[in-house]
C-alpha positions as CSV (number, residue, x, y, z in Angstrom):
1,M,-20.9,-21.1,-30.6
2,K,-20.6,-17.4,-29.9
3,Q,-23.6,-16.8,-32.2
4,Q,-25.7,-19.2,-30.2
5,E,-24.6,-17.6,-26.9
6,R,-25.6,-14.2,-28.3
7,R,-29.0,-15.6,-29.3
8,L,-29.6,-17.1,-25.9
9,T,-28.7,-13.8,-24.3
10,E,-31.1,-11.9,-26.5
11,I,-33.9,-14.4,-25.8
12,I,-33.4,-14.1,-22.1
13,I,-33.3,-10.3,-22.2
14,Q,-36.5,-10.3,-24.2
15,M,-38.1,-12.7,-21.7
16,E,-36.9,-10.8,-18.6
17,P,-40.0,-8.6,-18.1
18,K,-42.3,-11.7,-18.4
19,I,-40.1,-13.7,-16.0
20,R,-40.1,-10.9,-13.4
21,K,-43.8,-10.4,-13.7
22,S,-44.4,-14.1,-13.3
23,I,-42.3,-14.4,-10.2
24,A,-43.7,-11.3,-8.5
25,N,-46.3,-13.5,-6.8
26,T,-43.7,-15.8,-5.3
27,S,-42.3,-15.4,-1.8
28,S,-39.2,-13.2,-1.7
29,Q,-37.0,-16.1,-0.4
30,E,-37.8,-18.2,-3.6
31,R,-37.7,-15.5,-6.3
32,D,-34.0,-15.7,-7.1
33,D,-34.1,-19.5,-7.3
34,L,-37.2,-19.5,-9.4
35,E,-35.9,-16.9,-11.8
36,Q,-32.7,-18.9,-12.2
37,E,-34.7,-22.1,-12.9
38,I,-36.8,-20.4,-15.5
39,K,-33.7,-19.0,-17.3
40,L,-32.1,-22.5,-17.2
41,K,-35.2,-24.0,-18.6
42,I,-35.2,-21.5,-21.4
43,I,-31.6,-22.2,-22.2
44,E,-32.3,-26.0,-22.1
45,I,-35.2,-25.7,-24.5
46,V,-33.4,-23.4,-26.9
47,T,-30.2,-25.5,-27.1
48,K,-32.3,-28.7,-27.7
49,G,-33.3,-27.5,-31.1
50,V,-35.5,-24.5,-31.2
51,I,-32.5,-22.5,-32.4
52,K,-30.5,-24.4,-35.0
53,D,-27.8,-23.2,-37.4
54,T,-29.1,-22.6,-40.8
55,P,-27.6,-25.0,-43.4
56,G,-25.5,-23.6,-46.2
57,F,-26.8,-23.8,-49.8
58,W,-24.9,-27.0,-50.6
59,E,-25.9,-28.7,-47.4
60,F,-29.5,-27.8,-48.1
61,K,-29.3,-29.0,-51.7
62,K,-27.7,-32.3,-50.5
63,S,-30.7,-32.9,-48.3
64,F,-32.8,-33.3,-51.4
65,D,-30.4,-35.7,-53.3
């Protein structure tokens, strides 16, 4: 689980400049909420399967049997 949390943090950090640029055109009252919603959506998408644990050799081999 820690590895996935680290990956999520890295992804959000990488996306931070794009998020900030995207919300720049939003009213100041809504920026924080929108930024939070975007980050939550990223987390939701990533945890639903974009980032999966890589199977070990035997698990991978078993998938072909």
